[in-house]
C-alpha positions, 0 to 999 in steps of 0.5 A: 500578400498582406494575408500571410502576415495576418494568418501568421499572427493569427496562428501565433496567437492561437498557439501562445493562448494554447500554451498559456492555458493551465494544464491539468494532471490526470492521476494515473490509473493503477495497473492490474498488478497494483490492483492485485497487490492491493486486493491481496493486502485487503485479504491480509487485513480481513484475515487478521481481523477474523484470525483466519490463520488458513488464509494468513498462511497463504498470504505470508511468505515462508521467509516473512519478516515483520517489524511492528511499531514497537520494534517487535520482530516476527516471522511467519510462524510467530504471526500464525501463533499470535493469531491462533492464541489470540495474543494478537487481535484486531477489531479494525484496520484501515489504510490511506494514502496507499501507493503500489510500485511494481518492480517485475515480480516485486511490489513495494506498498506504502501508506498509512494505517489506523489499527484498533487492536491488542498485542499481548494485552496492550493496545496496538499503536493506532496511527502508523506508516507502513512499508510492505514488500510483496513477491510473486511466488507460487502464482500469487502475491505473497508478503515477504516483509512488513514494517510499521512506524508509529506516527507522532504529532508534529 
């Protein structure tokens, strides 16, 4: 009979010790859909740097609408024309803090970008936050909306 309280006390101390241990949160692995959106965005970046308008025509949806960091609004035809004429050029584009959230056949991508390039002779704003909206159309992820905001020092 004396063993029961001792076993109970031992079990209780083991349980309370286990709950007192710090919990480590494992980062959630990206889904295959999130990876597909990220890969499509990497293709977009490469196509912009190389002015590959064939690739850009496939990546941008026909009803695409983009708002640049200076407030310029461009549709798909405008974007293609700007890259074809070299009015818009990029030497490099890098992204960080990228997060993709998927809602069925729509994905919202947010993050930071560092861009080096020129838009109609002026340097493009270098440090930006972005929001991109992707939709699964014709069996591939297409960019339907894009918005950049310039990051200012705090």
